[in-house]
C-alpha positions in Angstrom: 20.2 -4.9 -48.0 17.4 -2.3 -48.2 14.9 -4.8 -46.9 17.0 -5.6 -43.8 17.2 -1.8 -43.0 13.4 -1.5 -43.3 12.8 -4.6 -41.1 15.3 -3.4 -38.6 13.7 0.1 -38.3 10.2 -1.5 -38.0 11.4 -3.8 -35.2 13.0 -0.9 -33.3 9.8 1.2 -33.5 7.7 -1.8 -32.4 10.1 -2.3 -29.4 10.0 1.3 -28.4 6.2 1.3 -28.6 5.9 -1.8 -26.4 8.4 -0.3 -24.0 6.5 2.9 -23.7 3.2 1.0 -23.1 4.8 -1.3 -20.5 6.3 1.7 -18.6 3.0 3.5 -18.4 1.0 0.3 -17.4 1.8 0.9 -13.7 0.4 4.4 -13.9 -2.8 3.3 -15.6 -3.4 0.2 -13.4 -3.0 2.0 -10.1 -0.9 0.8 -7.1 -1.9 -1.3 -4.2 0.2 -2.2 -1.2 -0.6 -4.5 1.7 1.0 -5.8 4.9 -0.2 -8.6 7.3 0.5 -8.1 11.0 -0.4 -9.9 14.2 -1.2 -7.5 16.9 -0.3 -9.7 20.0 -1.4 -6.9 22.4 -4.5 -4.7 21.9 -3.7 -1.6 19.7 -5.9 1.5 19.0 -6.2 2.3 15.3 -8.1 5.5 14.7 -11.1 4.9 17.0 -11.1 1.0 17.1 -9.2 -1.5 19.2 -7.4 -4.1 17.1 -5.9 -7.4 18.3 -4.9 -10.6 16.3 -4.0 -11.1 12.7 -4.9 -8.0 10.5 -4.3 -7.3 6.8 -3.7 -3.6 6.0 -4.3 -2.5 2.4 -3.5 0.9 0.9 -5.0 1.7 -2.6 -3.5 4.6 -4.5 -6.3 4.5 -7.0 -9.0 5.1 -4.2 -6.8 7.8 -2.8 -6.8 9.6 -6.2 -10.6 9.5 -6.3 -10.9 11.0 -2.8 -12.2 7.7 -1.2 -10.8 6.1 1.9 -7.6 4.6 0.7 -6.5 2.5 3.8 -8.6 -0.6 4.9 -7.9 -3.0 7.8 -9.3 -6.5 7.4 -9.5 -9.3 9.9 -7.0 -11.8 8.5 -7.2 -15.6 8.6 -3.8 -17.0 7.5 -5.5 -20.1 6.1 -8.4 -18.3 4.3 -7.0 -14.8 3.6 -8.8 -11.5 4.3 -12.2 -11.8 6.1 -14.4 -8.9 7.1 -13.5 -5.2 6.9 -12.7 -3.7 10.3 -11.9 -0.2 9.5 -11.4 2.2 6.5 -10.1 5.8 6.4 -8.1 8.5 4.5 -4.5 8.2 5.4 -2.0 11.2 5.6 0.9 10.4 3.2 4.3 11.4 4.5 7.6 11.1 2.6 10.2 9.1 4.5 13.3 7.2 3.6 12.8 3.8 1.9 12.5 0.9 4.3 13.4 -2.8 3.7 10.8 -4.0 6.3 7.3 -2.9 7.0 7.4 -0.6 9.9 4.7 0.6 12.4 4.9 3.7 14.6 3.2 3.1 18.0 2.7 5.7 20.8 1.6 5.2 24.4 -1.9 6.3 25.4 -3.1 7.4 28.8 -5.1 4.1 29.0 -1.9 2.1 29.0 -2.3 0.5 25.5 -0.6 1.7 22.3 -1.9 3.7 19.4 -0.8 3.0 15.8 -0.1 6.4 14.3 1.7 5.5 11.1 2.7 2.5 9.0 5.1 2.2 6.1 5.2 -0.8 3.7 8.5 -2.5 2.9 10.2 -1.2 -0.3 8.3 2.2 -0.2 9.4 5.7 0.6 5.9 6.9 1.6 4.5 6.4 5.1 0.8 6.5 5.8 -0.3 8.6 8.8 -3.4 7.4 10.7 -5.9 10.0 11.8 -7.0 9.8 15.5 -10.7 10.3 14.8 
């Protein structure tokens, strides 16, 4: 009887230890989000014109180190990300959680759109895009 209690307590402590480690693994490993989009029409992003398939990657770990946290890549659906097009520091903004990735576009005097903010599906944080 005593052996069963000792084994039970040992297993409980082991499970609690593994649970604590697993719950902190996300904090240690960082957090990356990405979204693929096809800009059918030309769109200004910061100071560059984008058109066609693009992969947007946001890296919380880079943000924590003070590095540019958002990167836009030319995207080939068959081969994946290609060359880096643009990288910058985003402006995080708290929003309500969205089920689909959203993009906020505004009109420019030149007649094309400017991307001012994006929010990845499942997240409550939007990422503002600086103009320069």
